[in-house]
Residue, then its C-alpha position, 0 to 999 in steps of 0.5 A: m583525519a585522525e578519526t578516519l584512520h582509527r575506524p575499521a578498514a571495512l568502514r573506511t572503504v565505504e567512506m573513501s570509495l567514491p568521493g565525488e558521489e556524495a556531492a552528486g547525490r546532494t545536487v540530485a536531491a536539491l534538484v528534486r526538492l526544487v522541482g517538487r516544491h509545488p504540486a505542479g512541479w511534482r506533476w511535471l516530474a511524474r509526467r517526464h520520468h525517463p529510464v535514464l533517471d532511474r540510474l540517477a535515482e539509484a546513485n542517489a540512494r547509494s549516496v544516501c547510504v554512503r553519507a549515513a555510514r559516516r553520519v548516522p551512529a546506528y548505521r555506522s555500528f550496523l555496517r561495522a558488524r558486517p565488514v566487506g570490501v569496498r561497497r561499490r554498488l547499492r546492493d553491496f550495502p546489507e538490508t536493514d529491518k525492524l529486528g536486525y536494525v531498529v530494535g538494536h538501536d535507539a531513536a536518536a542513534r538512528c538519526w543524522r549525527g545521532r541527534l533527535p531534535e527537541r522541537g518540530v518532530v512528530v512521532d508516528e506509531s505502528a504496532g508491528s506483527s508482534g504487537r510491540p509498538f514501534n515509534w517513528p520520528r519525522g521532522e518538519r522538512e520530512l513532513r513537508a516533503v511527504h505533504r508535497d507528494i500527497v498533494g501532487y498525486t491528489g491533483l492528478a488522480f482526483p480532478m475536483r472543482r471545489p475540493f472538500v476532503i473528509n479525512a476518515y482515517s484514525m486520528g490516533a498515533w498512526a501516521t496516515g490520519t494526521t499526515t493526510g489531514a495536514a497535507m490536504a489542507r494545502i489544496a482543500v477544505v478539510k474536516n478530520t472526522g476520523p472513522d465516524l459514519g455519523k459525522i461524515i454523513d452530517t458533514l455531507r448534508e450540511f455542506g451540500p453538493d456544491f463541493d466535490y468530496l474526497v473521503t480518505a479511509y481504509p477500504p472496508f470503511l468506504k464500503h461501510l459508508r456506501d452501505r450506510l448512505d444507501a440505507e438512509d436514501f442519500p441523494w448520491s446523484r446530486y453529489r460528486i464523491f471520490g474515495s482514496c484509501g490505503g492501509e490494506g489491499m483492495t480487490e477490483a470486486l470491492r472497487d466495482y462495488l464502491e464505484q457504483r456510487f463513488v465517482r472514482v476510488r483509488s488506493a495508495y501504498g505506504a508503511s509507517d516504517l517508511t513513509i505513507g506515500i510510497g506508491a499510488e494507483t492511477r487510471f493506468t495502474v487500474w487498467l493494468r491490474r484489471r487486464l492482468r485478471t484476464d490476459a494470461a500472456l501479459r500476466a506471465e510476462l510481468l509476474g512469471a509463468g504459473e503466477q495466479r495471484l493478482p497484485m495491487v499495482f502502483q506507480y512510484n517516484p524512485f527519487a523519493t523512494w528507491l525500490e528493489t527486490n531481493e532473491r525472495r522477491e521481498l521489497v527493499c526500500t531506500v528513502g532517498s530524500p535528505d529531509v528524512l530524519q531517520p534514513r531508511l536504508r535498504y529497508n526490508v518491510g516484508d512485502e512481496a513485490v515485482l518491479v517493472p519499468y513503465r516502458r516495458i509495459a508500454e512495449l508489451a501493450a503495443d504487441d496487441p492491438v486491443r491492449a494498445a488501444e486500451f493502454r492509450t485510453a488509460v494513460a491519456d489523462e494523468r500521463m504519468t511515466l513513473p515505474v510500476l510496483l506490483l505488490f502481493g503484500r505480506r508473505d504470510s497472509t494466506v491459508s493453506y488448504l489441500g496444497a492451495n494458498l487461499y488469499p484474503q483478496d481472492v475471498e473478498y472477490g468471491l464475497y462481493s462479485g455479483n452478490p446481491h446481499a453484499a450490503a449485509i456484510s460488515r467484514f470477514c476473516l478466514a480460519l482452518v477448522e478440523d471437524e468431527a470427521l478430522e477433515t480440515r476445512p476453510v471457514i469464512h467468518v462473516e460479520l453481519r451489519g445488523p440483524l437478518a431474518a433466517a431466510d436472508r441469512a441462508a441466502l447470504a451464506t449460499a451466495c458467499r459460499d458459491g461466489v468464493r468457490r467460483h472465484l477460487t476455481s477461476v484463479s487458483r489452479d491448485f484449488a481447481q485441481s483439488l476439486v477434480e480430484d476430490p469434489t468435497a474439497g469445495d466444501l467451504r464453510v460460511e459462518l455468519h455472526d451478529p455484530g461484535t460476536g464470534p471472532f469479531a468480539g472485542p474492541q474493533k480495530i481500524k484495520n481488519a485482521y483477515l486470518v484467525r490463527 
């Protein structure tokens, strides 16, 4: 008691505000952990989520902040520097982020009771936009909880008879590769090949078509795999191969291209700062995203009038990660599990997003007979009623051109949609270049997969230029208007580069960089 009396008043009000709430939060967390102990329990919960549970999940997130104010030294110090009155609501707790919270406190201080265990901890690493490495320790119970979420979702999204997972994520210090391999071993045969095309092809041929395969990788790597297998006349019709990807956005054009060979391709959303399993695609979310491309009324209802971008769409478990958005539509996340070694408390990862309850989308679908029929078909198999995350990605991932924002996703649509030469593309990036006439034009740099004859290079460049211009005109009012006012605005430059040359020179990273600054 004496220790409490010596603490600043602002902090005392946090600790003494709602004494029964911490016990309630512990009860909720214990129930969620019990239900999620087995993949079947996770699926049961995902199919029975109700809006009432959202209020319970938010209360659980607030109780985590209350407990952390007492038991996490870094967070206690963080709140002491930002004194307010009683923090009755979750939003009364300030946002945290890398620069304002992580940089100022060491790893142990950000753990419960200020202690970093001496064993059973796995450290993940993320480089961050500045290039400075950030380390994220995760304890045994935390990793087991992540594994349960991954396994539960995989069983719903990828119906495999004899599952064999080929884990093509990087096996370095990043979270995704090692965590995915360990999680999948609970339900499948697993081979951790890393992003090695040769090893993957050898594995498919050696173990043969009696297995159902799930290849986990970054989206561009799945394209590399498809193109390589095509070049080797791989007998796709004898195999059932699924694709699971994450780490960056994926366009519907790329999904369509991949699903010409793969049975199904689904993406997931996560961050090393938080957890790799924040949200995931389902058949329902893929339907919704594709519907948003053509249904202007639905897009306006969900994203706001005038919004032209097409976000990634995921469902998420609010008990595992409670999500909010602030006034700038930035995603703010509280990891609600008591198993987390370093609690993430109203953490702003820098992504722009919109959150929508599942029932709101069901209501909007019911307003139109065609929507309603498509909706019923989309939800029939997985039947997940979890809330929906519409994710635009990092706010600064654009090139501004004549008042229009050009997004890498939109460029990717143009490069792959209906392009008969798409197999020749390895990767791409964008730049703004000022020419001799002092005109600034966007340049699309395309790395070739291999040598091309002059005629084929010309055909590829033309197809890329026309496809990107056509797609930008259809999705960006600003770009379309600029063409009306000045037809030369459509002068998009496409530069083809042999492998490993131009802006693609140097060591190739696992994740693509889409902007040349």
